[in-house]
PyMOL Python script that loads the backbone (N, CA, C, O; Angstrom):
from pymol import cmd

cmd.read_pdbstr("""\
ATOM      1  N   MET A   1      21.735  19.841  25.798  1.00  0.00           N
ATOM      2  CA  MET A   1      20.369  19.412  25.604  1.00  0.00           C
ATOM      3  C   MET A   1      19.848  19.979  24.287  1.00  0.00           C
ATOM      4  O   MET A   1      20.087  21.144  23.969  1.00  0.00           O
ATOM      5  N   ASP A   2      19.125  19.140  23.512  1.00  0.00           N
ATOM      6  CA  ASP A   2      18.588  19.587  22.236  1.00  0.00           C
ATOM      7  C   ASP A   2      17.435  20.544  22.444  1.00  0.00           C
ATOM      8  O   ASP A   2      16.592  20.355  23.321  1.00  0.00           O
ATOM      9  N   SER A   3      17.419  21.554  21.636  1.00  0.00           N
ATOM     10  CA  SER A   3      16.279  22.462  21.682  1.00  0.00           C
ATOM     11  C   SER A   3      15.150  21.865  20.855  1.00  0.00           C
ATOM     12  O   SER A   3      15.366  20.924  20.089  1.00  0.00           O
ATOM     13  N   VAL A   4      13.981  22.395  21.004  1.00  0.00           N
ATOM     14  CA  VAL A   4      12.822  21.916  20.258  1.00  0.00           C
ATOM     15  C   VAL A   4      13.055  22.098  18.764  1.00  0.00           C
ATOM     16  O   VAL A   4      12.690  21.239  17.962  1.00  0.00           O
ATOM     17  N   GLU A   5      13.666  23.226  18.393  1.00  0.00           N
ATOM     18  CA  GLU A   5      13.942  23.489  16.981  1.00  0.00           C
ATOM     19  C   GLU A   5      14.870  22.439  16.396  1.00  0.00           C
ATOM     20  O   GLU A   5      14.624  21.940  15.298  1.00  0.00           O
ATOM     21  N   GLU A   6      15.939  22.094  17.115  1.00  0.00           N
ATOM     22  CA  GLU A   6      16.886  21.105  16.617  1.00  0.00           C
ATOM     23  C   GLU A   6      16.216  19.748  16.480  1.00  0.00           C
ATOM     24  O   GLU A   6      16.446  19.038  15.502  1.00  0.00           O
ATOM     25  N   HIS A   7      15.393  19.385  17.448  1.00  0.00           N
ATOM     26  CA  HIS A   7      14.698  18.113  17.409  1.00  0.00           C
ATOM     27  C   HIS A   7      13.761  18.048  16.200  1.00  0.00           C
ATOM     28  O   HIS A   7      13.732  17.043  15.490  1.00  0.00           O
ATOM     29  N   THR A   8      13.002  19.108  15.967  1.00  0.00           N
ATOM     30  CA  THR A   8      12.085  19.178  14.842  1.00  0.00           C
ATOM     31  C   THR A   8      12.836  19.125  13.523  1.00  0.00           C
ATOM     32  O   THR A   8      12.388  18.474  12.579  1.00  0.00           O
ATOM     33  N   GLU A   9      13.966  19.797  13.451  1.00  0.00           N
ATOM     34  CA  GLU A   9      14.781  19.813  12.247  1.00  0.00           C
ATOM     35  C   GLU A   9      15.268  18.400  11.918  1.00  0.00           C
ATOM     36  O   GLU A   9      15.240  17.991  10.758  1.00  0.00           O
ATOM     37  N   ASN A  10      15.711  17.660  12.924  1.00  0.00           N
ATOM     38  CA  ASN A  10      16.180  16.290  12.709  1.00  0.00           C
ATOM     39  C   ASN A  10      15.039  15.385  12.244  1.00  0.00           C
ATOM     40  O   ASN A  10      15.249  14.532  11.382  1.00  0.00           O
ATOM     41  N   GLU A  11      13.848  15.555  12.794  1.00  0.00           N
ATOM     42  CA  GLU A  11      12.701  14.760  12.378  1.00  0.00           C
ATOM     43  C   GLU A  11      12.374  15.032  10.918  1.00  0.00           C
ATOM     44  O   GLU A  11      12.089  14.098  10.168  1.00  0.00           O
ATOM     45  N   ASN A  12      12.408  16.299  10.499  1.00  0.00           N
ATOM     46  CA  ASN A  12      12.114  16.653   9.115  1.00  0.00           C
ATOM     47  C   ASN A  12      13.125  16.035   8.170  1.00  0.00           C
ATOM     48  O   ASN A  12      12.755  15.585   7.085  1.00  0.00           O
ATOM     49  N   GLU A  13      14.402  16.001   8.555  1.00  0.00           N
ATOM     50  CA  GLU A  13      15.429  15.393   7.720  1.00  0.00           C
ATOM     51  C   GLU A  13      15.152  13.911   7.552  1.00  0.00           C
ATOM     52  O   GLU A  13      15.289  13.382   6.448  1.00  0.00           O
ATOM     53  N   ASN A  14      14.763  13.223   8.630  1.00  0.00           N
ATOM     54  CA  ASN A  14      14.478  11.795   8.562  1.00  0.00           C
ATOM     55  C   ASN A  14      13.253  11.503   7.697  1.00  0.00           C
ATOM     56  O   ASN A  14      13.216  10.495   6.993  1.00  0.00           O
ATOM     57  N   GLU A  15      12.262  12.370   7.748  1.00  0.00           N
ATOM     58  CA  GLU A  15      11.058  12.183   6.946  1.00  0.00           C
ATOM     59  C   GLU A  15      11.371  12.281   5.461  1.00  0.00           C
ATOM     60  O   GLU A  15      10.717  11.624   4.651  1.00  0.00           O
ATOM     61  N   ASN A  16      12.345  13.079   5.093  1.00  0.00           N
ATOM     62  CA  ASN A  16      12.704  13.253   3.688  1.00  0.00           C
ATOM     63  C   ASN A  16      13.554  12.109   3.163  1.00  0.00           C
ATOM     64  O   ASN A  16      13.803  12.037   1.960  1.00  0.00           O
ATOM     65  N   GLU A  17      14.005  11.214   4.031  1.00  0.00           N
ATOM     66  CA  GLU A  17      14.855  10.104   3.635  1.00  0.00           C
ATOM     67  C   GLU A  17      14.025   8.838   3.427  1.00  0.00           C
ATOM     68  O   GLU A  17      14.234   7.836   4.112  1.00  0.00           O
ATOM     69  N   ILE A  18      13.100   8.883   2.496  1.00  0.00           N
ATOM     70  CA  ILE A  18      12.267   7.729   2.206  1.00  0.00           C
ATOM     71  C   ILE A  18      13.047   6.829   1.258  1.00  0.00           C
ATOM     72  O   ILE A  18      13.505   7.260   0.199  1.00  0.00           O
ATOM     73  N   GLU A  19      13.190   5.563   1.663  1.00  0.00           N
ATOM     74  CA  GLU A  19      13.937   4.627   0.840  1.00  0.00           C
ATOM     75  C   GLU A  19      13.102   4.184  -0.348  1.00  0.00           C
ATOM     76  O   GLU A  19      11.923   3.858  -0.216  1.00  0.00           O
ATOM     77  N   GLU A  20      13.739   4.179  -1.509  1.00  0.00           N
ATOM     78  CA  GLU A  20      13.094   3.666  -2.701  1.00  0.00           C
ATOM     79  C   GLU A  20      13.143   2.142  -2.641  1.00  0.00           C
ATOM     80  O   GLU A  20      14.124   1.572  -2.163  1.00  0.00           O
ATOM     81  N   PRO A  21      12.086   1.476  -3.124  1.00  0.00           N
ATOM     82  CA  PRO A  21      12.112   0.013  -3.107  1.00  0.00           C
ATOM     83  C   PRO A  21      13.186  -0.519  -4.053  1.00  0.00           C
ATOM     84  O   PRO A  21      13.443   0.063  -5.106  1.00  0.00           O
ATOM     85  N   ASN A  22      13.808  -1.629  -3.665  1.00  0.00           N
ATOM     86  CA  ASN A  22      14.802  -2.231  -4.544  1.00  0.00           C
ATOM     87  C   ASN A  22      14.088  -2.986  -5.665  1.00  0.00           C
ATOM     88  O   ASN A  22      12.858  -3.017  -5.709  1.00  0.00           O
ATOM     89  N   ARG A  23      14.846  -3.587  -6.558  1.00  0.00           N
ATOM     90  CA  ARG A  23      14.276  -4.249  -7.730  1.00  0.00           C
ATOM     91  C   ARG A  23      13.279  -5.341  -7.341  1.00  0.00           C
ATOM     92  O   ARG A  23      12.184  -5.416  -7.899  1.00  0.00           O
ATOM     93  N   GLU A  24      13.656  -6.175  -6.395  1.00  0.00           N
ATOM     94  CA  GLU A  24      12.774  -7.260  -5.970  1.00  0.00           C
ATOM     95  C   GLU A  24      11.477  -6.720  -5.369  1.00  0.00           C
ATOM     96  O   GLU A  24      10.399  -7.238  -5.659  1.00  0.00           O
ATOM     97  N   GLU A  25      11.573  -5.697  -4.545  1.00  0.00           N
ATOM     98  CA  GLU A  25      10.384  -5.096  -3.940  1.00  0.00           C
ATOM     99  C   GLU A  25       9.480  -4.483  -5.002  1.00  0.00           C
ATOM    100  O   GLU A  25       8.256  -4.576  -4.905  1.00  0.00           O
ATOM    101  N   ARG A  26      10.075  -3.858  -6.016  1.00  0.00           N
ATOM    102  CA  ARG A  26       9.279  -3.281  -7.112  1.00  0.00           C
ATOM    103  C   ARG A  26       8.538  -4.377  -7.874  1.00  0.00           C
ATOM    104  O   ARG A  26       7.375  -4.211  -8.242  1.00  0.00           O
ATOM    105  N   GLU A  27       9.221  -5.498  -8.107  1.00  0.00           N
ATOM    106  CA  GLU A  27       8.587  -6.613  -8.809  1.00  0.00           C
ATOM    107  C   GLU A  27       7.409  -7.169  -8.000  1.00  0.00           C
ATOM    108  O   GLU A  27       6.361  -7.484  -8.564  1.00  0.00           O
ATOM    109  N   VAL A  28       7.579  -7.286  -6.703  1.00  0.00           N
ATOM    110  CA  VAL A  28       6.494  -7.772  -5.846  1.00  0.00           C
ATOM    111  C   VAL A  28       5.324  -6.788  -5.882  1.00  0.00           C
ATOM    112  O   VAL A  28       4.169  -7.201  -5.987  1.00  0.00           O
ATOM    113  N   LEU A  29       5.616  -5.497  -5.794  1.00  0.00           N
ATOM    114  CA  LEU A  29       4.545  -4.494  -5.847  1.00  0.00           C
ATOM    115  C   LEU A  29       3.798  -4.555  -7.172  1.00  0.00           C
ATOM    116  O   LEU A  29       2.570  -4.471  -7.200  1.00  0.00           O
ATOM    117  N   LYS A  30       4.539  -4.704  -8.276  1.00  0.00           N
ATOM    118  CA  LYS A  30       3.898  -4.797  -9.590  1.00  0.00           C
ATOM    119  C   LYS A  30       3.022  -6.038  -9.675  1.00  0.00           C
ATOM    120  O   LYS A  30       1.916  -5.982 -10.212  1.00  0.00           O
ATOM    121  N   TRP A  31       3.509  -7.162  -9.147  1.00  0.00           N
ATOM    122  CA  TRP A  31       2.723  -8.401  -9.152  1.00  0.00           C
ATOM    123  C   TRP A  31       1.457  -8.227  -8.325  1.00  0.00           C
ATOM    124  O   TRP A  31       0.368  -8.598  -8.762  1.00  0.00           O
ATOM    125  N   ARG A  32       1.603  -7.655  -7.117  1.00  0.00           N
ATOM    126  CA  ARG A  32       0.434  -7.432  -6.259  1.00  0.00           C
ATOM    127  C   ARG A  32      -0.561  -6.501  -6.953  1.00  0.00           C
ATOM    128  O   ARG A  32      -1.769  -6.736  -6.910  1.00  0.00           O
ATOM    129  N   PHE A  33      -0.058  -5.455  -7.584  1.00  0.00           N
ATOM    130  CA  PHE A  33      -0.912  -4.515  -8.303  1.00  0.00           C
ATOM    131  C   PHE A  33      -1.725  -5.251  -9.372  1.00  0.00           C
ATOM    132  O   PHE A  33      -2.939  -5.068  -9.458  1.00  0.00           O
ATOM    133  N   ARG A  34      -1.067  -6.078 -10.184  1.00  0.00           N
ATOM    134  CA  ARG A  34      -1.765  -6.808 -11.241  1.00  0.00           C
ATOM    135  C   ARG A  34      -2.801  -7.777 -10.668  1.00  0.00           C
ATOM    136  O   ARG A  34      -3.906  -7.902 -11.196  1.00  0.00           O
ATOM    137  N   GLN A  35      -2.434  -8.457  -9.590  1.00  0.00           N
ATOM    138  CA  GLN A  35      -3.373  -9.386  -8.950  1.00  0.00           C
ATOM    139  C   GLN A  35      -4.614  -8.650  -8.445  1.00  0.00           C
ATOM    140  O   GLN A  35      -5.739  -9.116  -8.626  1.00  0.00           O
ATOM    141  N   ILE A  36      -4.401  -7.521  -7.822  1.00  0.00           N
ATOM    142  CA  ILE A  36      -5.518  -6.753  -7.260  1.00  0.00           C
ATOM    143  C   ILE A  36      -6.369  -6.150  -8.372  1.00  0.00           C
ATOM    144  O   ILE A  36      -7.595  -6.119  -8.268  1.00  0.00           O
ATOM    145  N   ARG A  37      -5.732  -5.676  -9.427  1.00  0.00           N
ATOM    146  CA  ARG A  37      -6.491  -5.142 -10.565  1.00  0.00           C
ATOM    147  C   ARG A  37      -7.382  -6.207 -11.169  1.00  0.00           C
ATOM    148  O   ARG A  37      -8.499  -5.922 -11.601  1.00  0.00           O
ATOM    149  N   SER A  38      -6.883  -7.443 -11.200  1.00  0.00           N
ATOM    150  CA  SER A  38      -7.666  -8.533 -11.791  1.00  0.00           C
ATOM    151  C   SER A  38      -8.934  -8.835 -10.989  1.00  0.00           C
ATOM    152  O   SER A  38      -9.836  -9.515 -11.479  1.00  0.00           O
ATOM    153  N   LEU A  39      -8.997  -8.332  -9.763  1.00  0.00           N
ATOM    154  CA  LEU A  39     -10.183  -8.519  -8.922  1.00  0.00           C
ATOM    155  C   LEU A  39     -11.231  -7.432  -9.141  1.00  0.00           C
ATOM    156  O   LEU A  39     -12.311  -7.473  -8.551  1.00  0.00           O
ATOM    157  N   GLY A  40     -10.904  -6.456  -9.997  1.00  0.00           N
ATOM    158  CA  GLY A  40     -11.873  -5.415 -10.334  1.00  0.00           C
ATOM    159  C   GLY A  40     -11.635  -4.070  -9.675  1.00  0.00           C
ATOM    160  O   GLY A  40     -12.447  -3.156  -9.824  1.00  0.00           O
ATOM    161  N   MET A  41     -10.526  -3.934  -8.943  1.00  0.00           N
ATOM    162  CA  MET A  41     -10.226  -2.650  -8.318  1.00  0.00           C
ATOM    163  C   MET A  41      -9.659  -1.691  -9.375  1.00  0.00           C
ATOM    164  O   MET A  41      -8.987  -2.116 -10.315  1.00  0.00           O
ATOM    165  N   ASN A  42      -9.938  -0.399  -9.205  1.00  0.00           N
ATOM    166  CA  ASN A  42      -9.382   0.583 -10.132  1.00  0.00           C
ATOM    167  C   ASN A  42      -7.886   0.761  -9.849  1.00  0.00           C
ATOM    168  O   ASN A  42      -7.403   0.315  -8.808  1.00  0.00           O
ATOM    169  N   PRO A  43      -7.155   1.398 -10.749  1.00  0.00           N
ATOM    170  CA  PRO A  43      -5.700   1.534 -10.570  1.00  0.00           C
ATOM    171  C   PRO A  43      -5.281   2.221  -9.268  1.00  0.00           C
ATOM    172  O   PRO A  43      -4.286   1.827  -8.659  1.00  0.00           O
ATOM    173  N   VAL A  44      -6.015   3.225  -8.840  1.00  0.00           N
ATOM    174  CA  VAL A  44      -5.657   3.942  -7.612  1.00  0.00           C
ATOM    175  C   VAL A  44      -5.853   3.024  -6.400  1.00  0.00           C
ATOM    176  O   VAL A  44      -4.992   2.948  -5.524  1.00  0.00           O
ATOM    177  N   GLU A  45      -6.980   2.339  -6.362  1.00  0.00           N
ATOM    178  CA  GLU A  45      -7.236   1.405  -5.264  1.00  0.00           C
ATOM    179  C   GLU A  45      -6.206   0.288  -5.256  1.00  0.00           C
ATOM    180  O   GLU A  45      -5.686  -0.080  -4.203  1.00  0.00           O
ATOM    181  N   ALA A  46      -5.914  -0.250  -6.436  1.00  0.00           N
ATOM    182  CA  ALA A  46      -4.954  -1.353  -6.540  1.00  0.00           C
ATOM    183  C   ALA A  46      -3.574  -0.937  -6.058  1.00  0.00           C
ATOM    184  O   ALA A  46      -2.897  -1.700  -5.369  1.00  0.00           O
ATOM    185  N   ARG A  47      -3.161   0.252  -6.411  1.00  0.00           N
ATOM    186  CA  ARG A  47      -1.839   0.722  -5.967  1.00  0.00           C
ATOM    187  C   ARG A  47      -1.817   0.892  -4.453  1.00  0.00           C
ATOM    188  O   ARG A  47      -0.864   0.480  -3.792  1.00  0.00           O
ATOM    189  N   LEU A  48      -2.856   1.494  -3.912  1.00  0.00           N
ATOM    190  CA  LEU A  48      -2.940   1.691  -2.464  1.00  0.00           C
ATOM    191  C   LEU A  48      -2.905   0.350  -1.735  1.00  0.00           C
ATOM    192  O   LEU A  48      -2.165   0.185  -0.764  1.00  0.00           O
ATOM    193  N   LEU A  49      -3.697  -0.598  -2.200  1.00  0.00           N
ATOM    194  CA  LEU A  49      -3.741  -1.911  -1.568  1.00  0.00           C
ATOM    195  C   LEU A  49      -2.408  -2.642  -1.701  1.00  0.00           C
ATOM    196  O   LEU A  49      -1.957  -3.294  -0.759  1.00  0.00           O
ATOM    197  N   ALA A  50      -1.784  -2.534  -2.858  1.00  0.00           N
ATOM    198  CA  ALA A  50      -0.490  -3.190  -3.075  1.00  0.00           C
ATOM    199  C   ALA A  50       0.575  -2.604  -2.164  1.00  0.00           C
ATOM    200  O   ALA A  50       1.357  -3.339  -1.561  1.00  0.00           O
ATOM    201  N   GLU A  51       0.606  -1.288  -2.065  1.00  0.00           N
ATOM    202  CA  GLU A  51       1.649  -0.614  -1.287  1.00  0.00           C
ATOM    203  C   GLU A  51       1.448  -0.751   0.225  1.00  0.00           C
ATOM    204  O   GLU A  51       2.419  -0.712   0.982  1.00  0.00           O
ATOM    205  N   THR A  52       0.209  -0.910   0.665  1.00  0.00           N
ATOM    206  CA  THR A  52      -0.028  -1.024   2.104  1.00  0.00           C
ATOM    207  C   THR A  52       0.072  -2.456   2.592  1.00  0.00           C
ATOM    208  O   THR A  52       0.006  -2.713   3.794  1.00  0.00           O
ATOM    209  N   GLY A  53       0.234  -3.392   1.660  1.00  0.00           N
ATOM    210  CA  GLY A  53       0.357  -4.785   2.069  1.00  0.00           C
ATOM    211  C   GLY A  53      -0.960  -5.405   2.481  1.00  0.00           C
ATOM    212  O   GLY A  53      -0.989  -6.335   3.288  1.00  0.00           O
ATOM    213  N   ALA A  54      -2.060  -4.891   1.926  1.00  0.00           N
ATOM    214  CA  ALA A  54      -3.377  -5.446   2.247  1.00  0.00           C
ATOM    215  C   ALA A  54      -3.393  -6.943   1.944  1.00  0.00           C
ATOM    216  O   ALA A  54      -2.684  -7.410   1.052  1.00  0.00           O
ATOM    217  N   ASP A  55      -4.190  -7.677   2.676  1.00  0.00           N
ATOM    218  CA  ASP A  55      -4.273  -9.123   2.566  1.00  0.00           C
ATOM    219  C   ASP A  55      -4.911  -9.527   1.230  1.00  0.00           C
ATOM    220  O   ASP A  55      -6.119  -9.389   1.038  1.00  0.00           O
ATOM    221  N   LEU A  56      -4.082 -10.025   0.321  1.00  0.00           N
ATOM    222  CA  LEU A  56      -4.552 -10.407  -1.000  1.00  0.00           C
ATOM    223  C   LEU A  56      -5.531 -11.586  -0.918  1.00  0.00           C
ATOM    224  O   LEU A  56      -6.508 -11.641  -1.666  1.00  0.00           O
ATOM    225  N   GLY A  57      -5.267 -12.507  -0.022  1.00  0.00           N
ATOM    226  CA  GLY A  57      -6.174 -13.636   0.162  1.00  0.00           C
ATOM    227  C   GLY A  57      -7.556 -13.190   0.604  1.00  0.00           C
ATOM    228  O   GLY A  57      -8.568 -13.715   0.140  1.00  0.00           O
ATOM    229  N   LEU A  58      -7.589 -12.225   1.499  1.00  0.00           N
ATOM    230  CA  LEU A  58      -8.865 -11.669   1.960  1.00  0.00           C
ATOM    231  C   LEU A  58      -9.602 -11.026   0.794  1.00  0.00           C
ATOM    232  O   LEU A  58     -10.801 -11.242   0.615  1.00  0.00           O
ATOM    233  N   LEU A  59      -8.887 -10.237   0.003  1.00  0.00           N
ATOM    234  CA  LEU A  59      -9.511  -9.578  -1.146  1.00  0.00           C
ATOM    235  C   LEU A  59     -10.072 -10.604  -2.124  1.00  0.00           C
ATOM    236  O   LEU A  59     -11.194 -10.451  -2.607  1.00  0.00           O
ATOM    237  N   ARG A  60      -9.304 -11.643  -2.416  1.00  0.00           N
ATOM    238  CA  ARG A  60      -9.766 -12.692  -3.334  1.00  0.00           C
ATOM    239  C   ARG A  60     -11.019 -13.376  -2.779  1.00  0.00           C
ATOM    240  O   ARG A  60     -11.974 -13.638  -3.511  1.00  0.00           O
ATOM    241  N   ASN A  61     -10.996 -13.655  -1.501  1.00  0.00           N
ATOM    242  CA  ASN A  61     -12.126 -14.321  -0.857  1.00  0.00           C
ATOM    243  C   ASN A  61     -13.377 -13.444  -0.901  1.00  0.00           C
ATOM    244  O   ASN A  61     -14.463 -13.911  -1.245  1.00  0.00           O
ATOM    245  N   LEU A  62     -13.212 -12.181  -0.551  1.00  0.00           N
ATOM    246  CA  LEU A  62     -14.360 -11.272  -0.544  1.00  0.00           C
ATOM    247  C   LEU A  62     -14.977 -11.144  -1.928  1.00  0.00           C
ATOM    248  O   LEU A  62     -16.182 -11.335  -2.097  1.00  0.00           O
ATOM    249  N   VAL A  63     -14.147 -10.819  -2.921  1.00  0.00           N
ATOM    250  CA  VAL A  63     -14.648 -10.613  -4.281  1.00  0.00           C
ATOM    251  C   VAL A  63     -15.186 -11.932  -4.844  1.00  0.00           C
ATOM    252  O   VAL A  63     -16.213 -11.951  -5.522  1.00  0.00           O
ATOM    253  N   GLY A  64     -14.494 -13.018  -4.561  1.00  0.00           N
ATOM    254  CA  GLY A  64     -14.937 -14.323  -5.044  1.00  0.00           C
ATOM    255  C   GLY A  64     -16.280 -14.754  -4.483  1.00  0.00           C
ATOM    256  O   GLY A  64     -16.986 -15.557  -5.094  1.00  0.00           O
ATOM    257  N   ASN A  65     -16.633 -14.225  -3.325  1.00  0.00           N
ATOM    258  CA  ASN A  65     -17.923 -14.545  -2.702  1.00  0.00           C
ATOM    259  C   ASN A  65     -18.979 -13.482  -2.953  1.00  0.00           C
ATOM    260  O   ASN A  65     -20.005 -13.438  -2.273  1.00  0.00           O
ATOM    261  N   GLY A  66     -18.719 -12.620  -3.943  1.00  0.00           N
ATOM    262  CA  GLY A  66     -19.734 -11.668  -4.372  1.00  0.00           C
ATOM    263  C   GLY A  66     -19.658 -10.273  -3.775  1.00  0.00           C
ATOM    264  O   GLY A  66     -20.525  -9.443  -4.051  1.00  0.00           O
ATOM    265  N   CYS A  67     -18.655  -9.995  -2.970  1.00  0.00           N
ATOM    266  CA  CYS A  67     -18.509  -8.657  -2.396  1.00  0.00           C
ATOM    267  C   CYS A  67     -18.089  -7.685  -3.500  1.00  0.00           C
ATOM    268  O   CYS A  67     -17.144  -7.970  -4.236  1.00  0.00           O
ATOM    269  N   PRO A  68     -18.763  -6.557  -3.627  1.00  0.00           N
ATOM    270  CA  PRO A  68     -18.346  -5.578  -4.635  1.00  0.00           C
ATOM    271  C   PRO A  68     -16.912  -5.102  -4.352  1.00  0.00           C
ATOM    272  O   PRO A  68     -16.542  -4.899  -3.196  1.00  0.00           O
ATOM    273  N   PRO A  69     -16.109  -4.925  -5.408  1.00  0.00           N
ATOM    274  CA  PRO A  69     -14.719  -4.497  -5.216  1.00  0.00           C
ATOM    275  C   PRO A  69     -14.579  -3.239  -4.355  1.00  0.00           C
ATOM    276  O   PRO A  69     -13.651  -3.138  -3.552  1.00  0.00           O
ATOM    277  N   GLU A  70     -15.488  -2.290  -4.519  1.00  0.00           N
ATOM    278  CA  GLU A  70     -15.409  -1.043  -3.749  1.00  0.00           C
ATOM    279  C   GLU A  70     -15.524  -1.316  -2.246  1.00  0.00           C
ATOM    280  O   GLU A  70     -14.828  -0.699  -1.439  1.00  0.00           O
ATOM    281  N   LEU A  71     -16.398  -2.235  -1.887  1.00  0.00           N
ATOM    282  CA  LEU A  71     -16.575  -2.595  -0.486  1.00  0.00           C
ATOM    283  C   LEU A  71     -15.391  -3.418   0.009  1.00  0.00           C
ATOM    284  O   LEU A  71     -14.944  -3.244   1.143  1.00  0.00           O
ATOM    285  N   ALA A  72     -14.883  -4.313  -0.835  1.00  0.00           N
ATOM    286  CA  ALA A  72     -13.720  -5.119  -0.464  1.00  0.00           C
ATOM    287  C   ALA A  72     -12.514  -4.229  -0.135  1.00  0.00           C
ATOM    288  O   ALA A  72     -11.748  -4.525   0.783  1.00  0.00           O
ATOM    289  N   VAL A  73     -12.357  -3.152  -0.883  1.00  0.00           N
ATOM    290  CA  VAL A  73     -11.259  -2.199  -0.618  1.00  0.00           C
ATOM    291  C   VAL A  73     -11.424  -1.619   0.783  1.00  0.00           C
ATOM    292  O   VAL A  73     -10.461  -1.570   1.548  1.00  0.00           O
ATOM    293  N   LYS A  74     -12.614  -1.186   1.121  1.00  0.00           N
ATOM    294  CA  LYS A  74     -12.853  -0.585   2.440  1.00  0.00           C
ATOM    295  C   LYS A  74     -12.608  -1.590   3.562  1.00  0.00           C
ATOM    296  O   LYS A  74     -12.047  -1.242   4.601  1.00  0.00           O
ATOM    297  N   ILE A  75     -13.026  -2.825   3.354  1.00  0.00           N
ATOM    298  CA  ILE A  75     -12.815  -3.850   4.375  1.00  0.00           C
ATOM    299  C   ILE A  75     -11.334  -4.133   4.553  1.00  0.00           C
ATOM    300  O   ILE A  75     -10.859  -4.249   5.683  1.00  0.00           O
ATOM    301  N   ALA A  76     -10.596  -4.247   3.455  1.00  0.00           N
ATOM    302  CA  ALA A  76      -9.186  -4.609   3.500  1.00  0.00           C
ATOM    303  C   ALA A  76      -8.324  -3.506   4.095  1.00  0.00           C
ATOM    304  O   ALA A  76      -7.274  -3.780   4.676  1.00  0.00           O
ATOM    305  N   LEU A  77      -8.759  -2.274   3.955  1.00  0.00           N
ATOM    306  CA  LEU A  77      -7.971  -1.171   4.521  1.00  0.00           C
ATOM    307  C   LEU A  77      -8.392  -0.935   5.943  1.00  0.00           C
ATOM    308  O   LEU A  77      -7.854  -0.049   6.607  1.00  0.00           O
TER     309      LEU A  77
END
""", "prot")
cmd.dss("prot")
cmd.show_as("cartoon", "prot")
cmd.util.cbc("prot")
cmd.orient("prot")
């Protein structure tokens, strides 16, 4: 039977194994970042929204209908 220490150790090892995005995924993230930036979000917000997979259509709709970008970020997250 695994001890608590062994179980915790295995979880920590798995947490450190974060996969880097492949070339195609990086290109999609860069495209999403540029699209979101064009809506008026700052670079930090745009990166967060791009990486979390926030609904780009929702963001476009909100900003296009007069929602301030700062509020659109909060709604989308």
